[in-house]
N, C-alpha and C positions, 0 to 999 in steps of 0.2 A: 699355758694352754693345756687342755686335757686330752688324753689319748682318745681318739674316736672309737665309738662302740661298734666298729665294723670288723667282722671276724671272717677268716677263711679257715675251714677245717677240711683237710684232705681225708679220703677214705671214710666218707660220711654215711655210707649206705646201711651199715650195721655196727653193732658192738660199741667200742669206746667212741668212735667218731660220731655215730648217730646220737649217743647220749650226750656228747659235748655240744653238738648242735642244739639239742633239746634244752640243755642247761643255759646256754647263751640266749636262746630265744625267750626263756622265762625271765631273763634279766633285760629284756627290751633291746637286744642287740640286732643289728642288721647282719645276717649270716649268709655266707657263701659256702657251699659244701660240694666237694668233688666226688663224683661217682663215675663208674665206667659204663653203665648201661642206661639207655633212655628210659627203660621201665622203672629203674630206681629213681631217676630224676623226677619222673612224674609222681611216683609214690611219695617222695619226700616233699615235693611242692604241695601236694594235696594235704599232707599231714601238717606242715608247718606254716603254710599260708604265704601272704604277700611279702613278709619281711625276710623270707628265705629265697635264695637264688641258687638253683643247682648248676653246677659246672660239670661238663662231661669231658673227662680226660683221664688217661692212665699216666702215672708218674714217669713211665719210660718213654712217653711220646712227647718229645720236646715241642713239636709244632702245635700239638693240641694244648699244651700248657701255655704257649704263647697266645693262642686264640682266647683261652680262658682269662689270661691277664688283661687282654684288651677289653673283654666283657666286663671285668671287675672295674677297670679304670674308667670305662664309660659310666658305669652305674654309680661310681663314687663322685662323679661330676667335679673333678679337680681337687677333691679332698684326699684323705689318706686312709690306708688300711691300719686298723688298730692292732691286729694280731693275726699271725699265721700259725696254725696248729698243724705241724707235720705229723700226721697220724697214719697215713696210708702205709701198708707194709704187709709182708707175708712171712710165714715161718716154714722153711723147707727142712725136713728131717732126713737123717741117715748118717751112718758112721763115715767119718772122713776117708777111711780107707776105700770105701766103695761108692760114695756119692758121685754121680756123673758130673763132670766138670761143667757141662752146660747148665745143670741145676745150680751148682755153686755160683756160677757167674750171674745167673738170673737172680739169685738171692741178693747179691751186691748191687746189681742194676736197679732193683726196686728199693731196697732198704737204705742204700747209701747214695748212689749216683742220682737216682730219681729224686731223692730228698734235696740234694744240692741244686739240681736243676730247678725245681719248684722255688726254692729259696732265692736263687740268683734272679729268677725272672720276676718275683714279687717284691724283692728288696726295695726298688725305687718307690713303690707304693707304701712301704713301711717307713720310709724316711731315708733310704740310702741314696740320697741325691742332694744337690744344692737347692736352697730355697724351698724346702718342703713346707707346705702350707699349715700343717698341724704338728702336734707333738709326735715324736717318733714312736713307733709301735713296738710290740714284743713278738718274739718267736718262741713258741713252746714246742719242743721236740719230744715226741713220745718214744721213749726207748723201752727198756725192759729190765727186770732183775737180771736177765742174761747179759746186760751190758756191763755187769760187774762180777757175776758168778757164772762160771762155765759149767755146763752140764753135758754129759755124753749124748750122742746121737742128735745133737742140735748144733754141731760145730759151725755150719754155714750161717745159721741164725745168730749164734753167739758172736761169731766173727763180725757179722754185719752190725750188730748192736754195739760192740766194742768200738768199731770204726765210727759209727754214728755219734757215740758219746765223745770220742776224741775230737771229731770234727766240730761238735757243738761247743766244746770248750774253746777251741781256737777261734771259731766264729764269734763267740761272745766277746773275746778280747779284741778282735779286729773291728767289730762293729761299735766299740766304745767311741770311735771317732764320730759316729752319727748319733750316739745316744740310744741305739737299739739294743734291748736286752735279749738274751737267749737263755731260756730255762729248760732244764731236762726233767722229764717225768719218767720214772722207772717203775712201772707197775709189776707186782708179782702176778699170781694167778688171778685172772678175771674171767667170770662166767659169761662167755660169749658164744655165738654159734660155731666158732672155730673148733670147739671140742667135739661137736657132732661129726666133724670130718676126720678127726684124729685117728679114729679106729681104722680108717682106710690107708694109713701110712704104711709104706713097705716095711717088712720085718727082715728082709735080706735072708730068706730061707737058704739053708745049706751053707751059710757062713758061720764063723765063730761067734757072730753076734745075734743069731736067731733067737735064742732064749732070752738074752738080756734086753734086746729091743722090745720083745713082747712084755717083759716085766716093766720096762720103762714106760711103754705106751699105756699100760693099765694104770700105773702110778700117776702119770701126767694127766690122763683123762679124769681120774678121781679127784686129783688136786685142783684141776681147772674148773670142774663143775662145782667145787666147794669154795671157789674164789670169790672175790668181791663182785657184787653186781656192777655191770657197766655204768649204771646210773650214778653210782658212788664216784667213779672216776670222772664222769662227765662234770659233776658238780665241783670236784676238786680242781679240774682244769679251769673252769670258769672262775673259781676263787683266786687262782694264781694270776689270771689276767687282771682282776680288780684289786689285787694286792699291790700297793705302791712300792713295797720293798720285798719282793719275793726272794726266796732262797735260790741258790744256783741249781740245786737238784732236789727232787722230792721222790722218796721211795714209799710207795703205797703197797705194802706186802702183808697179806694175811698170815697168821701164825708168825709174827714178826721175829720173835726170838729164835725160833727153830729154822726159819727159812731165809732170814736176812742177817740178823746180828751174829749168831754163832758161825755160820759158814764163812763170814768175813773175818772172824777172829781166830778160828782154829788154824793150826799149821796146815799147810797145803797137803802134806802127806797124810795127815790124819783124816782130812776131808776126802781125799782119794779113797781111803780104806772104807769109810762110811758109805760113800756112793757105790764103790765096787761091790760091797756086800749086799746092799739093797737091790741092786740091779742084776746081780749074778755075774758081773764082770770079774769079780775076785771070789774065788772059792774059799 
C-alpha cells in the first residue's frame, strides 16, 4: 500500500508552514493546516481552495487539538493521515540569568509539550493503532540549527529545540513497532516575517548584557534576512515526504561551512571565544 497524500501542517499561517502547505498543494495533496486566528483560516482557504482545510487550534490547547483531530478524522472518511509536519513554534530571547521563568516555561509548553500533544492525538490517524487501513505515515519535526548549536541569548529556544530533537529520536525508535517514520528538519536562517519582530526583543538595559544583546540582535536580523527563502524549505519538506528512504535529519543551512560544519567541528572553547568576541561578551 502507498502512503496517502494527506498532510497536516501546524503553524501554517506564515513562513515555513505556509510554504510547506503551498509545496504540498502543488503536488496534489489534501492538506490540513493549523492556524490560531479565524482570519488566517479564511485567508488560507481563499488562497489554496477546496483541497485545503484550515484547523483552528493553539498547540497549547489540548481540547482544541482534540476537536481538530475529530475534524480531520471525519474528513479522511476512515482512511489515514500520510504526514504530520510539526512546524508550529516560537523563539523567546533573553539571557538565561534574567529571562522570566514564565517566559521560559512558555517556550517549552509551545515547542516541546505542545508538539507532543499534537503528535499523541494524531498518531492513530498516522497508523499508531491496530488494523490501520492504509500504509503508516510519516512525522516531520521542524527543529532548528539551534537544536545542535547553542547561541547566547536564545537559551530557552535552544533548550527547547535540543529537547525536541531528543524526543524525536526516541519517538522514531518507539514508532518502529507501527512502521511510522520520524524525520528531523533543522533549518538555519530562513527569511520569514519573524525577523521583522526581532528588533523589538528586549535588550536588558542596565545589565551586563545590554551591549552584547544589541550586537547579537543586529547580527541575527542581518543573518535572518539573508537566509533561505521559506519557499525553499517548503519544497524540501515536501521532498522528504515523497522520498521512500529519507535520512534521519536534514540540515538546510546557508553559508554551510561557516555556520554549520565548522561550529560543530571546532573545540567548544574555541567556539566560545569566537562567539564571545563577535557579540562583545568577551573583551
